[in-house]
C-alpha positions as CSV (number, residue, x, y, z in Angstrom):
1,M,0.9,-16.9,19.1
2,A,-0.2,-19.1,16.2
3,A,-3.7,-20.1,15.3
4,T,-3.1,-23.6,16.6
5,D,-2.7,-22.0,20.1
6,I,-6.1,-20.4,19.9
7,Q,-9.3,-22.3,20.4
8,F,-11.9,-21.4,17.8
9,P,-15.4,-22.6,18.6
10,A,-16.8,-25.3,16.3
11,N,-19.5,-23.0,15.1
12,W,-17.1,-20.1,14.4
13,D,-18.3,-18.1,11.3
14,V,-16.0,-15.9,9.3
15,N,-18.9,-13.5,8.9
16,N,-18.9,-12.8,12.6
17,G,-15.1,-12.7,12.8
18,H,-12.7,-9.9,13.6
19,L,-11.6,-9.7,10.0
20,V,-15.1,-8.5,9.1
21,H,-16.0,-6.5,12.3
22,S,-12.7,-5.5,13.8
23,N,-9.6,-3.8,12.6
24,D,-7.1,-5.1,15.1
25,P,-4.3,-6.6,13.0
26,E,-3.3,-9.3,15.5
27,K,-6.8,-10.6,15.8
28,I,-7.2,-10.6,12.0
29,Y,-3.9,-12.4,11.5
30,R,-5.0,-15.1,13.9
31,E,-8.2,-15.6,11.9
32,Y,-6.3,-15.7,8.7
33,D,-4.2,-18.5,10.3
34,H,-7.3,-20.4,11.2
35,L,-8.8,-20.0,7.7
36,R,-5.6,-21.1,6.1
37,S,-5.6,-24.4,7.9
38,T,-9.4,-25.0,7.8
39,C,-10.9,-23.1,4.9
40,P,-8.3,-21.4,2.8
41,V,-10.9,-20.1,0.3
42,A,-13.7,-18.6,2.4
43,H,-16.7,-16.6,1.4
44,V,-17.7,-13.4,3.2
45,D,-21.2,-11.9,2.9
46,A,-20.2,-8.2,3.7
47,H,-19.7,-5.6,1.0
48,G,-21.9,-7.5,-1.5
49,G,-20.1,-10.8,-1.0
50,Y,-16.4,-11.6,-1.7
51,W,-13.9,-14.5,-1.4
52,I,-10.8,-14.5,0.9
53,L,-7.7,-16.3,-0.1
54,T,-5.2,-16.9,2.8
55,K,-2.6,-19.4,1.4
56,Y,0.5,-18.0,-0.2
57,A,0.5,-20.4,-3.1
58,D,-3.2,-19.6,-3.9
59,I,-2.7,-15.8,-3.7
60,K,0.5,-15.8,-5.8
61,A,-1.1,-18.1,-8.5
62,T,-4.3,-16.0,-8.6
63,A,-2.4,-12.7,-8.9
64,S,-0.2,-14.2,-11.6
65,D,-2.7,-15.9,-13.9
66,N,-4.0,-13.2,-16.3
67,S,-5.8,-15.8,-18.5
68,K,-8.2,-16.6,-15.7
69,F,-8.4,-13.6,-13.4
70,I,-8.8,-9.9,-14.1
71,S,-8.8,-6.6,-12.2
72,A,-11.1,-4.6,-14.5
73,K,-14.4,-5.7,-12.8
74,C,-13.3,-5.3,-9.1
75,A,-9.8,-4.3,-8.1
76,V,-10.5,-3.7,-4.4
77,V,-13.0,-4.5,-1.7
78,P,-15.0,-2.6,-0.7
79,A,-15.6,-1.4,-4.3
80,D,-16.6,2.1,-5.3
81,P,-20.4,1.7,-6.0
82,R,-20.0,4.1,-8.9
83,G,-18.0,1.5,-10.8
84,I,-15.4,3.9,-12.1
85,R,-12.5,2.3,-14.0
86,R,-9.2,4.1,-13.8
87,P,-5.9,2.9,-15.3
88,P,-3.6,1.2,-14.6
89,L,-5.2,-0.7,-11.7
90,K,-8.6,-1.5,-13.3
91,F,-7.2,-2.1,-16.8
92,D,-6.0,-5.5,-18.0
93,G,-3.9,-6.8,-20.9
94,E,-3.2,-4.5,-23.8
95,Q,-5.2,-1.8,-22.3
96,H,-3.1,-1.8,-19.2
97,A,0.3,-2.0,-20.9
98,P,0.9,1.6,-22.1
99,Y,0.0,3.1,-18.7
100,R,2.3,0.8,-16.9
101,T,5.1,1.5,-19.4
102,A,4.6,5.2,-19.0
103,V,4.8,5.0,-15.2
104,D,7.8,2.7,-15.2
105,R,9.7,5.1,-17.4
106,T,9.7,7.7,-14.6
107,L,11.1,5.3,-12.0
108,K,14.4,4.4,-13.4
109,P,17.4,4.2,-11.1
110,A,19.0,7.4,-12.4
111,R,15.8,9.4,-11.6
112,L,15.5,7.9,-8.2
113,R,19.2,8.8,-7.4
114,R,18.4,12.4,-8.3
115,L,15.3,12.4,-6.1
116,E,17.0,10.9,-3.0
117,P,18.7,14.0,-1.6
118,I,15.6,16.1,-2.3
119,L,13.4,13.6,-0.5
120,R,15.9,13.3,2.4
121,S,15.7,17.1,2.9
122,H,11.9,16.8,3.2
123,A,12.2,14.0,5.7
124,E,14.7,15.8,7.8
125,R,12.6,18.9,8.0
126,E,9.3,17.2,8.7
127,L,10.6,14.6,11.1
128,G,13.0,17.1,12.7
129,R,10.1,19.3,13.8
130,L,8.5,16.4,15.7
131,I,11.7,15.2,17.2
132,Q,12.6,18.6,18.5
133,Q,9.2,19.1,20.1
134,G,9.6,15.6,21.6
135,H,6.3,14.1,20.4
136,G,4.0,13.7,17.5
137,D,1.8,11.2,15.6
138,I,4.1,9.6,13.1
139,Y,1.2,8.6,10.8
140,E,-0.6,11.9,10.6
141,E,2.1,14.4,11.3
142,F,4.9,12.8,9.4
143,G,3.8,9.9,7.2
144,A,1.0,11.8,5.4
145,Q,3.2,14.9,5.0
146,F,6.3,13.1,3.8
147,S,4.2,11.1,1.3
148,G,2.8,14.3,0.0
149,W,6.2,15.7,-0.6
150,V,7.3,12.6,-2.4
151,E,4.2,12.9,-4.7
152,K,5.1,16.6,-5.3
153,E,8.6,15.8,-6.4
154,W,7.8,12.6,-8.4
155,L,4.8,14.2,-10.2
156,N,6.3,17.7,-10.3
157,L,3.2,19.2,-8.6
158,D,3.1,22.9,-7.9
159,E,3.0,24.1,-4.3
160,P,-0.8,24.7,-4.0
161,D,-1.7,21.3,-5.4
162,S,0.9,19.6,-3.2
163,K,-0.6,21.3,-0.1
164,L,-4.2,20.4,-1.2
165,L,-3.2,16.8,-1.7
166,S,-1.6,16.5,1.7
167,S,-4.6,18.1,3.5
168,A,-7.3,16.2,1.6
169,I,-5.9,12.6,1.6
170,T,-6.8,11.7,5.2
171,P,-10.5,12.7,5.0
172,F,-10.8,10.9,1.7
173,V,-9.3,7.6,3.0
174,T,-11.4,7.8,6.2
175,A,-14.5,8.3,4.1
176,W,-13.6,5.3,1.9
177,R,-13.1,3.1,4.9
178,T,-16.4,4.1,6.5
179,Q,-18.2,3.9,3.1
180,N,-19.3,7.6,3.2
181,W,-19.6,7.6,-0.5
182,A,-20.8,11.2,-0.7
183,L,-17.6,12.4,0.9
184,V,-15.6,10.0,-1.2
185,K,-17.0,11.6,-4.3
186,S,-16.4,15.2,-3.2
187,S,-12.8,14.4,-2.1
188,S,-12.2,12.4,-5.3
189,D,-13.5,15.3,-7.4
190,M,-10.7,17.4,-5.7
191,F,-8.1,14.9,-6.8
192,Y,-9.5,14.9,-10.3
193,E,-9.1,18.6,-10.5
194,I,-5.4,18.3,-9.5
195,A,-5.0,15.6,-12.2
196,R,-6.7,17.8,-14.8
197,R,-4.4,20.7,-14.0
198,V,-1.3,18.5,-14.3
199,I,-2.3,17.1,-17.6
200,A,-3.3,20.5,-19.0
201,S,0.0,22.0,-17.8
202,R,2.0,19.3,-19.6
203,K,0.1,19.7,-22.8
204,D,1.2,23.3,-22.7
205,Q,4.7,22.5,-21.8
206,L,5.9,18.9,-22.0
207,L,8.6,17.9,-19.5
208,D,11.3,15.2,-19.9
209,P,9.2,12.0,-20.0
210,E,11.7,10.2,-17.9
211,E,11.3,12.8,-15.2
212,D,7.6,13.4,-15.3
213,P,4.7,10.9,-15.2
214,A,2.2,13.1,-17.0
215,S,4.6,13.9,-19.8
216,S,5.4,10.2,-20.1
217,L,1.7,9.3,-20.4
218,L,1.3,12.0,-23.1
219,I,4.0,10.5,-25.4
220,E,2.7,6.9,-24.9
221,R,0.5,5.2,-27.5
222,D,-2.2,2.5,-27.1
223,H,-2.0,-0.9,-28.9
224,D,-3.4,0.7,-32.1
225,G,-0.8,3.4,-32.1
226,N,-3.1,6.2,-30.9
227,P,-2.5,8.8,-28.1
228,L,-4.0,7.8,-24.8
229,D,-7.5,9.1,-24.2
230,D,-7.7,12.3,-22.2
231,H,-10.2,10.9,-19.7
232,N,-7.9,8.0,-19.0
233,L,-4.8,10.2,-18.7
234,V,-6.6,12.2,-16.0
235,G,-7.8,9.0,-14.4
236,C,-4.3,7.5,-14.3
237,I,-2.8,10.6,-12.5
238,R,-5.8,10.6,-10.1
239,Q,-5.1,6.9,-9.4
240,I,-1.5,7.6,-8.7
241,L,-2.3,10.5,-6.4
242,I,-4.3,8.3,-4.0
243,V,-2.4,5.0,-4.1
244,A,1.0,6.5,-3.4
245,M,-0.4,8.4,-0.4
246,V,-2.0,5.6,1.5
247,A,0.4,2.7,1.9
248,P,3.6,4.5,3.0
249,S,2.1,6.1,6.1
250,I,0.8,2.8,7.3
251,I,4.1,0.9,6.9
252,I,6.1,3.9,8.4
253,S,3.8,3.7,11.4
254,S,4.0,-0.1,11.7
255,M,7.8,0.0,11.5
256,T,8.0,2.7,14.2
257,N,5.6,0.9,16.5
258,H,7.6,-2.3,16.1
259,L,11.0,-0.7,16.8
260,S,9.6,1.2,19.8
261,R,8.8,-2.2,21.4
262,D,12.0,-3.9,20.2
263,K,14.8,-1.8,21.7
264,E,17.4,-4.4,20.9
265,L,16.6,-4.2,17.2
266,Q,16.2,-0.4,17.3
267,N,19.7,0.0,18.7
268,R,21.1,-2.7,16.4
269,L,19.9,-0.7,13.4
270,R,21.1,2.6,15.0
271,N,24.6,1.1,15.4
272,D,24.8,-0.6,12.0
273,R,23.1,1.2,9.2
274,K,24.1,-1.5,6.6
275,L,21.3,-3.6,8.1
276,V,18.6,-1.1,7.3
277,P,17.7,-2.3,3.8
278,A,17.3,-5.9,5.0
279,A,15.3,-4.7,8.0
280,I,13.0,-2.8,5.7
281,E,12.3,-5.8,3.5
282,E,11.3,-7.8,6.6
283,F,9.1,-5.0,7.8
284,I,7.4,-4.9,4.4
285,R,6.8,-8.7,4.7
286,L,5.4,-8.4,8.2
287,Y,3.3,-5.3,7.7
288,V,2.1,-5.2,4.1
289,P,-0.8,-2.7,4.4
290,Y,-3.3,-4.2,2.0
291,R,-5.9,-7.0,2.5
292,G,-8.5,-5.9,0.0
293,F,-6.9,-6.0,-3.5
294,S,-9.0,-8.3,-5.6
295,R,-9.5,-10.1,-8.9
296,T,-12.5,-11.7,-10.5
297,A,-12.5,-15.0,-12.4
298,L,-13.5,-15.0,-16.1
299,H,-15.0,-18.4,-15.7
300,E,-15.7,-20.8,-12.8
301,V,-12.4,-21.8,-11.2
302,E,-11.3,-24.2,-8.5
303,I,-8.9,-22.9,-5.9
304,S,-7.7,-25.3,-3.2
305,G,-10.7,-27.5,-3.8
306,T,-13.3,-24.8,-3.7
307,K,-15.2,-23.7,-6.7
308,V,-15.5,-20.0,-7.2
309,P,-18.0,-18.6,-9.7
310,P,-17.1,-16.0,-12.3
311,D,-17.5,-12.2,-11.6
312,E,-17.3,-12.5,-7.8
313,P,-14.5,-10.5,-6.1
314,I,-11.6,-12.7,-4.8
315,T,-9.4,-10.8,-2.4
316,V,-5.7,-11.7,-2.8
317,V,-4.8,-11.1,0.8
318,Y,-1.1,-10.2,0.6
319,A,-1.1,-9.7,4.4
320,A,-2.1,-13.3,4.9
321,A,0.3,-14.6,2.2
322,N,3.2,-13.0,3.9
323,R,2.4,-14.8,7.2
324,D,1.9,-18.3,5.7
325,P,4.2,-20.6,7.6
326,D,4.5,-22.9,4.6
327,Q,6.4,-20.1,2.9
328,F,7.9,-18.2,5.8
329,P,8.7,-20.3,8.9
330,R,7.9,-18.5,12.2
331,P,6.0,-16.0,10.1
332,D,4.9,-13.7,13.0
333,E,8.5,-13.1,14.0
334,F,10.9,-10.4,12.7
335,I,13.8,-12.4,11.2
336,M,16.5,-10.5,9.4
337,H,18.0,-12.0,6.3
338,R,15.4,-14.7,5.6
339,D,16.8,-16.9,2.8
340,N,13.6,-16.4,0.8
341,I,12.7,-12.8,1.7
342,S,12.6,-11.9,-2.0
343,T,9.5,-14.0,-2.4
344,H,7.3,-11.9,-0.2
345,L,4.2,-10.3,-1.7
346,G,4.4,-7.0,0.1
347,F,4.2,-5.2,-3.2
348,G,1.7,-7.5,-4.7
349,H,2.4,-9.9,-7.6
350,G,1.9,-10.2,-11.3
351,R,0.9,-7.6,-13.8
352,H,-0.4,-5.2,-11.1
353,R,2.6,-5.4,-8.8
354,C,3.3,-2.0,-7.3
355,A,5.1,0.1,-9.9
356,G,6.6,2.4,-7.3
357,M,8.1,-0.3,-5.1
358,V,11.7,0.9,-5.6
359,L,10.6,4.4,-4.7
360,A,8.7,3.1,-1.7
361,R,11.8,1.2,-0.4
362,M,13.8,4.4,-0.8
363,M,11.2,6.4,1.1
364,L,11.2,3.9,4.0
365,R,15.0,3.8,4.1
366,I,15.3,7.6,4.2
367,Y,12.7,7.8,6.9
368,L,14.3,5.1,9.1
369,E,17.8,6.5,8.6
370,T,16.6,10.0,9.5
371,L,14.8,8.7,12.6
372,L,17.8,6.8,13.8
373,D,20.2,9.6,13.1
374,N,18.3,12.1,15.2
375,T,17.2,10.1,18.2
376,V,18.6,8.0,21.0
377,D,15.3,6.3,21.6
378,F,11.6,6.6,20.8
379,E,8.5,4.9,22.1
380,V,4.7,4.8,21.6
381,E,2.9,7.3,23.8
382,G,-0.9,7.1,23.5
383,E,-3.6,5.1,21.9
384,I,-3.1,3.4,18.5
385,H,-6.0,3.1,16.0
386,Y,-6.2,0.7,13.0
387,A,-7.1,0.9,9.4
388,R,-10.4,-0.5,8.0
389,L,-10.7,-2.6,4.9
390,P,-9.1,-2.5,2.3
391,E,-6.0,-1.7,4.4
392,I,-4.6,-3.3,7.5
393,G,-2.2,-1.6,9.9
394,L,-1.9,1.5,12.0
395,T,-3.6,4.8,11.2
396,T,-2.4,6.6,14.4
397,C,1.0,6.2,16.0
398,P,1.6,8.8,18.8
399,M,5.2,8.8,19.7
400,R,7.6,10.2,22.3
401,F,11.0,11.0,20.8
402,Y,14.3,11.4,22.7
403,P,16.5,13.6,20.5
404,R,20.2,12.9,20.0
405,P,22.2,15.6,22.1
């Protein structure tokens, strides 16, 4: 159902809308559609005030233009009131470059090929347990666990820190979404301790920089040729710990929910695995899990005829961009092999585009192949809950699995 099929009252106010007060994705998407056609640059009063962009062209242009827009002031809505800046997300320009270079170094194709069988064994073990018992919450009981194992292998975490990360991430994310800043701080401190231990360990014994993010950061130099500051090294690892744990679980849950309702597609993928990569790309377009990433303008700018003052958060709503009918016809439908699927903004755009997107695609492929290999069917069994800002998507996905004989 498109926005044109829904009657919005003449006095409809975005501040009273579902996108502010509800977390149901379908209701939020309909309001994005309405805004895109009536007010593509809208101001919201919540969270101290911020702007929402809903047109693909505006979002892509804003995320791309580093001369006008920055992430350093506000990279996500709602913002942490402590105002902490951690690289690489809240660094721009020459400050951002060495951190991104260091992270990219550890995600080369050869490293990912070595990781794949290890990650597949983790997926088979964690998912196999749920399939054999016949039921489980794919978000909490698989997604969070599998993401934790991926972090362990990519960052070379030891066993205690890996378990600590997996157990602490859900309380942290819930606290952020509910703006329980005291709990956010206590959980964040725990992640900082993990990051400090990782950096200290690599200072004692450097690993191959192409195999280890912390070691890669330690050999990197800033624009003046100096080693990166210890505080920022720890902050970067802390940033990676969180970001890489949140999005995969949401997309995994959204894919699973979709396939449980579309049996024809589920069986098509089960019978022809060559289609899985294309399906994953369309799932990423449909179910990008972020709506709160933001930029701020350095000076007053005009976007789609609306003047936006400097220093006010502007959310580049990738979830809205990927459902803009001007870019993707029939945007709410799953359509395999779209001619322009490579233009989706599921991993963001510009300088801050997701560094781990190739790893993320591999995670999703491993998961989906493992699920299809070991089941003849699966379906949602229970109540689904949804993420609050800054995410969008599922945060519970209770499933019934029918194992392959």
